[in-house]
C-alpha positions as CSV (number, residue, x, y, z in Angstrom):
1,X,97.0,75.1,109.2
2,X,99.8,73.2,107.5
3,X,103.3,73.4,108.3
4,X,105.3,72.4,105.1
5,X,109.0,71.7,105.8
6,X,110.7,72.1,102.6
7,X,114.0,71.8,101.1
8,X,114.7,73.4,98.6
9,X,118.0,71.6,97.6
10,X,115.9,68.5,96.6
11,X,115.2,68.9,93.0
12,X,111.3,67.9,93.4
13,X,109.9,70.1,96.0
14,X,107.9,72.1,92.9
15,X,106.3,68.9,92.3
16,X,105.3,68.0,95.8
17,X,101.9,67.9,96.7
18,X,102.3,70.4,99.6
19,X,103.3,72.8,96.8
20,X,100.0,72.1,95.1
21,X,98.6,72.6,98.1
22,X,100.0,76.1,98.8
23,X,99.3,77.3,95.5
24,X,95.7,76.2,95.6
25,X,95.5,78.2,99.3
26,X,96.5,81.5,97.7
27,X,94.5,80.7,94.8
28,X,91.1,80.5,97.1
29,X,92.4,84.1,98.7
30,X,93.8,82.2,102.0
31,X,96.8,83.2,103.8
32,X,100.4,81.4,103.3
33,X,103.7,81.9,105.0
34,X,106.3,81.8,102.3
35,X,109.9,82.3,103.0
36,X,112.2,84.9,101.6
37,X,115.8,85.2,101.7
38,X,114.8,88.5,103.8
39,X,112.2,87.4,106.2
40,X,109.0,85.6,106.1
41,X,106.2,86.6,104.5
42,X,102.4,86.7,104.7
43,X,101.6,86.1,100.9
44,X,97.8,86.3,99.3
45,X,96.6,86.9,95.8
46,X,97.4,90.9,94.9
47,X,94.8,90.6,92.8
48,X,92.4,89.5,95.1
49,X,90.8,92.5,97.6
50,X,89.3,90.3,100.0
51,X,92.9,88.2,100.3
52,X,94.5,91.3,100.8
53,X,92.2,92.6,103.2
54,X,92.5,89.3,105.2
55,X,96.5,90.5,105.8
56,X,95.3,93.6,107.2
57,X,93.1,92.1,109.1
58,X,95.8,89.5,110.4
59,X,98.1,91.5,111.0
60,X,96.1,94.5,112.3
61,X,98.1,96.6,109.7
62,X,96.7,100.1,109.0
63,X,95.1,100.3,105.3
64,X,97.0,103.1,104.1
65,X,100.7,101.4,104.4
66,X,100.9,99.8,101.0
67,X,102.0,96.1,100.5
68,X,105.3,95.1,98.5
69,X,103.6,92.6,95.4
70,X,106.6,89.9,94.8
71,X,106.6,88.6,91.0
72,X,109.0,85.7,89.6
73,X,110.9,88.3,86.8
74,X,111.7,91.5,85.5
75,X,109.1,90.7,82.6
76,X,106.4,89.6,85.1
77,X,106.9,92.8,86.9
78,X,106.8,95.2,83.6
79,X,102.9,94.0,83.3
80,X,102.2,95.9,86.7
81,X,104.6,98.7,86.6
82,X,106.3,101.4,84.2
83,X,110.0,100.7,84.1
84,X,112.0,103.4,82.7
85,X,115.9,103.1,82.3
86,X,116.6,103.8,85.5
87,X,114.0,101.2,87.0
88,X,115.4,99.0,84.7
89,X,119.0,99.0,85.0
90,X,118.5,98.5,89.2
91,X,116.2,95.6,88.5
92,X,118.6,93.9,85.9
93,X,121.3,94.2,88.6
94,X,120.0,93.3,91.8
95,X,116.9,91.2,90.7
96,X,116.2,88.4,91.9
97,X,117.1,90.1,95.3
98,X,116.8,92.2,98.3
99,X,115.8,95.5,96.5
100,X,112.2,96.8,95.9
101,X,111.4,99.3,93.3
102,X,108.3,101.7,93.6
103,X,107.4,102.7,90.0
104,X,104.3,104.0,88.3
105,X,101.4,101.5,88.5
106,X,99.9,100.3,85.0
107,X,96.5,100.9,84.2
108,X,95.7,97.6,82.9
109,X,97.6,95.8,86.2
110,X,95.4,93.9,88.2
111,X,96.7,94.2,91.4
112,X,94.1,95.5,93.6
113,X,94.2,99.2,94.9
114,X,93.6,97.9,98.6
115,X,97.6,96.3,97.9
116,X,99.3,99.9,96.7
117,X,96.8,101.7,99.6
118,X,95.0,103.9,96.4
119,X,98.5,105.0,95.5
120,X,99.2,105.5,91.7
121,X,102.6,103.9,92.2
122,X,103.2,100.1,93.1
123,X,106.1,98.2,94.8
124,X,107.5,95.7,93.1
125,X,110.2,92.7,94.1
126,X,111.6,89.7,92.4
127,X,112.8,87.7,95.7
128,X,115.8,85.7,95.6
129,X,113.9,83.1,97.7
130,X,112.8,80.3,95.6
131,X,109.8,79.7,97.0
132,X,107.9,82.9,96.4
133,X,108.8,83.3,93.2
134,X,107.6,79.7,92.6
135,X,104.3,80.2,94.3
136,X,104.0,83.7,92.1
137,X,104.9,81.8,88.7
138,X,102.7,78.4,89.2
139,X,99.7,80.9,90.6
140,X,100.1,83.2,87.8
141,X,99.5,86.2,90.2
142,X,101.6,88.7,92.1
143,X,102.1,88.0,96.0
144,X,101.5,90.7,98.0
145,X,103.7,89.9,100.9
146,X,104.2,91.8,103.9
147,X,106.4,90.5,106.9
148,X,104.3,87.9,108.8
149,X,104.1,89.1,111.9
150,X,101.9,91.3,113.8
151,X,101.9,95.2,112.5
152,X,104.7,97.3,114.3
153,X,106.2,94.2,116.0
154,X,109.7,92.5,115.4
155,X,109.7,90.7,111.7
156,X,110.2,86.9,111.9
157,X,113.3,84.9,110.2
158,X,112.0,81.5,111.4
159,X,108.6,79.9,111.0
160,X,108.1,79.4,114.5
161,X,107.7,83.4,115.2
162,X,105.2,83.5,112.6
163,X,103.5,80.6,114.0
164,X,103.4,82.3,117.0
165,X,102.3,85.8,115.8
166,X,99.5,84.6,113.4
167,X,99.4,81.0,113.5
168,X,95.1,81.1,113.5
169,X,95.1,82.9,110.4
170,X,97.2,80.7,108.2
171,X,96.3,78.1,105.7
172,X,99.8,77.2,105.0
173,X,103.0,77.9,106.7
174,X,106.1,76.7,104.8
175,X,109.2,76.2,106.3
176,X,112.8,76.5,104.8
177,X,114.6,77.0,107.9
178,X,116.3,80.6,109.1
179,X,116.2,83.3,106.5
180,X,119.4,84.0,105.2
181,X,119.6,87.6,104.9
182,X,117.5,88.6,107.9
183,X,116.5,92.1,107.3
184,X,113.4,93.4,104.9
185,X,114.4,94.6,101.3
186,X,115.8,97.9,100.5
187,X,112.9,100.1,98.9
188,X,114.0,102.8,96.2
189,X,111.3,105.0,94.9
190,X,111.0,105.8,91.2
191,X,108.3,107.5,90.6
192,X,109.6,111.3,90.0
193,X,113.0,112.4,89.0
194,X,115.8,110.3,90.3
195,X,115.8,107.4,92.5
196,X,114.8,108.2,96.6
197,X,115.7,105.9,99.4
198,X,112.4,105.1,101.2
199,X,113.5,102.2,103.3
200,X,117.4,100.8,103.9
201,X,117.4,97.4,104.2
202,X,119.2,94.0,102.8
203,X,120.7,95.8,99.9
204,X,123.4,98.6,100.8
205,X,123.1,101.9,99.5
206,X,126.4,102.1,98.3
207,X,125.9,98.8,95.9
208,X,122.7,101.0,94.5
209,X,124.9,103.8,94.0
210,X,127.6,102.2,92.4
211,X,125.0,101.1,89.8
212,X,123.2,104.3,89.4
213,X,126.5,106.3,89.2
214,X,124.6,108.7,91.4
215,X,123.8,109.7,95.0
216,X,120.4,108.0,96.0
217,X,118.0,111.1,97.4
218,X,116.7,111.1,100.7
219,X,112.8,110.2,101.2
220,X,110.6,112.8,102.1
221,X,110.8,113.8,106.0
222,X,107.8,115.9,106.0
223,X,105.5,113.7,104.1
224,X,102.3,112.7,105.5
225,X,102.9,110.2,108.1
226,X,99.3,108.2,107.2
227,X,100.0,108.1,103.7
228,X,103.7,106.3,103.1
229,X,105.0,105.9,99.9
230,X,106.0,102.3,100.8
231,X,106.3,99.8,103.8
232,X,108.6,100.6,106.6
233,X,108.0,103.8,106.7
234,X,106.0,104.3,109.9
235,X,107.9,106.4,113.0
236,X,107.3,103.5,115.5
237,X,107.8,99.5,113.8
238,X,109.5,96.6,114.6
239,X,109.3,97.2,118.2
240,X,109.7,94.5,121.4
241,X,108.0,95.0,124.4
242,X,110.7,96.2,125.9
243,X,112.0,99.6,125.7
244,X,114.8,99.8,123.7
245,X,118.0,102.0,124.6
246,X,120.3,103.0,121.5
247,X,123.9,103.6,121.3
248,X,124.7,102.1,124.9
249,X,128.0,103.1,126.4
250,X,127.3,100.6,129.5
251,X,125.3,98.0,130.7
252,X,123.2,97.7,133.6
253,X,121.7,95.0,135.9
254,X,118.8,93.7,135.2
255,X,119.5,94.3,130.8
256,X,119.0,92.7,128.0
257,X,122.1,93.5,126.1
258,X,122.0,93.8,122.3
259,X,125.8,93.6,121.6
260,X,127.9,93.7,118.3
261,X,131.7,93.1,117.8
262,X,134.6,91.5,120.0
263,X,134.6,94.4,123.0
264,X,131.7,93.8,125.3
265,X,130.2,96.7,127.2
266,X,131.2,97.6,130.6
267,X,129.0,96.0,132.7
268,X,127.9,93.2,130.5
269,X,128.6,90.4,132.7
270,X,125.7,91.8,135.0
271,X,123.0,91.8,132.2
272,X,120.1,89.3,132.7
273,X,120.6,88.2,128.7
274,X,123.3,89.2,126.0
275,X,123.0,88.4,122.2
276,X,125.9,89.4,120.3
277,X,124.7,90.2,116.8
278,X,128.3,89.4,115.5
279,X,131.2,88.8,117.6
280,X,133.5,89.2,114.7
281,X,132.1,92.7,113.6
282,X,130.4,91.3,110.3
283,X,127.6,93.9,109.4
284,X,125.7,91.3,107.4
285,X,125.9,88.5,110.0
286,X,124.5,91.0,112.2
287,X,121.5,91.8,109.9
288,X,121.0,88.2,109.3
289,X,120.6,88.2,113.3
290,X,118.8,91.8,114.4
291,X,115.4,90.7,114.4
292,X,116.1,86.6,116.3
293,X,118.2,89.0,118.8
294,X,115.1,90.9,119.4
295,X,112.8,88.6,119.8
296,X,115.2,86.2,122.1
297,X,116.3,89.4,124.2
298,X,112.4,90.7,124.7
299,X,111.6,87.1,126.0
300,X,114.0,87.1,128.7
301,X,112.1,88.8,131.0
302,X,114.0,92.2,131.2
303,X,111.9,95.8,130.8
304,X,115.2,97.1,128.6
305,X,117.1,96.2,125.8
306,X,120.1,98.3,125.8
307,X,122.1,98.6,122.4
308,X,125.8,98.9,121.6
309,X,126.7,101.2,118.8
310,X,126.9,99.8,115.4
311,X,128.3,101.7,112.4
312,X,125.7,103.0,110.1
313,X,127.5,102.1,107.0
314,X,127.1,99.1,104.7
315,X,124.0,97.2,106.4
316,X,124.6,99.1,109.2
317,X,122.2,101.4,107.7
318,X,119.7,99.4,107.7
319,X,120.0,97.9,111.1
320,X,120.1,101.2,112.8
321,X,117.0,102.4,110.7
322,X,115.4,99.4,112.1
323,X,116.3,99.9,115.8
324,X,115.6,103.8,115.7
325,X,112.0,103.0,114.7
326,X,111.9,100.1,117.1
327,X,112.9,102.7,119.9
328,X,110.3,105.4,118.7
329,X,107.3,106.1,121.0
330,X,105.0,103.7,120.7
331,X,101.5,105.1,119.3
């Protein structure tokens, strides 16, 4: 495995030998760890079924769980999906950025059925992180890229976490430092009437509704759990080894404590470890720190991570979604 440390502030990174090596690896059907603004992704050529199979194998991911394909622009996305006026409005407002749109898949799209889990829809994103966009543009391929971690485990926001989970499966790992958003993209489904929130994420519901001029519909809670429309919809996901206890009112001795805001819980001084997502109570900062906090507390040796109450508006909706899935019974 090659590890490429990249400073995207320098103008020549796109012409480096490392960039050529990463593109060549993707075109050979190999796996490359790629940073985005949300989390690190495990990237492969989305048109290559063998390469996508390597993603599922490396992660231990069930093949009924579809992958997001990353492209460099809305024009590139329109080669793979049918965008109605609503989908185009959202894309123009929020791309590049932490928004994934699930739209009807075009029959002519070369994205393989394994990447879409055989669905008639396709999940597409134009990321704000420049490396994924560059690699897709340079290779001329959409890049399937779920979070670069073992399936169901805590998503990675640092390359060290990626290598710890998936190092032997990687051809190249690209390091640009910690991800700025720190939580996966929001996913909106646009395959029927209206727009549905399939997964809250790094773009707040309120911002999307402001562009739509209407409320987002909710995902179908009665849908087949083995046929999700989009990634991140499995009941148990993002799980640390330790048990998560949500909405804690006090800490107990030996706990690992996931805090939020300036007010510490009673008993916090007796916790084995503590990580405050945002001492000033900022939900954007909390989202950026969430997965690092979960990994840090999980390595503390405590069997229980107790979580302080976190507001559910703005990015708090996505934070609480991840925490509920992390706390769900394990399969």
